[in-house]
N, C-alpha and C positions, 0 to 999 in steps of 0.2 A: 496704830498702836505698836510700840516697840516690843520686840520679842525678848524675853528674859533668858532664853537659851542661846546665848552668844557662843558660837563655835570658836575654839582656839586653834591656831595653826600649830601643827605638830612639829617637833624638833626635826624629824626626818624631812619634812617638807622644807623647813628653813634651811637645812643642810644642803638639800638638792638645789634650792634656789641660789644659795651662796656659791656652790660649786659651779653652777651654770654661769653666774656673773663673773667668776674668776676666769673660766674658760673663754668667755667672750672678750674679757680684757686682754688675755694672753694672745688671742687671735688678732685682736686689733693692733697690739704691739708688734706682732710678727709682720702684719700687713704694712704697717708704717715703716718698719725696718727695711722691708723689700722695696718699698717706694723710694726711700732715702738712698738705698744702695743703687737703684736704677738711675736716679737723677745724678748721683755722685759720679757714676761711670760715664754718663753723657757729658758732664761738665768738664771732665779731665780727658781731653783727647790724647791719643798716643802721639809722642813726638815723631816728627817726620825724620827720615834718614838724613836730610840736609842739616836739621837741627842737631842731631846726634854727632855728626862728623865735625860740626863747627865747635862743639863744646868738648873740652878735654875730659877724659875719664876721671882723673884724680890729680891732686897736687903732686908735682914731681918728687918732692921730698917723701911723701907718703908712698909713692911707687918704689922709691929706692929702699925705704925701710922694709917694705913688704918683700922685696926681692932678697934682701939680706936675711930676713927671717925664714923665708922659704928655702934659701940656700942652706942655712944652718939645719933646718929640719931634714933636708935631703941628705946631708952629710951624716946626721944621726941615724937615719934609716939605713944607709949603706953600712955603717958600723954595726948596727944591730943585726943585719942579715949575715954578717961574717961569723 
């Protein structure tokens, strides 16, 4: 025979359960992010010194433009110190 006194779940219990489920999802997301970061680091090996020396650092025109800009900044700094 079925009981007519069916107990209802309180709002406090529902809130606790919802909070617990949210914390579990956040923990699972953090764990997945750590795994992805670890596999990403393993997949991208550091370039060897031979590879770095064979590859130019930047386009020559970009280097010249930067040199001019830094030269202008140095001149401005010298003028400001006087």
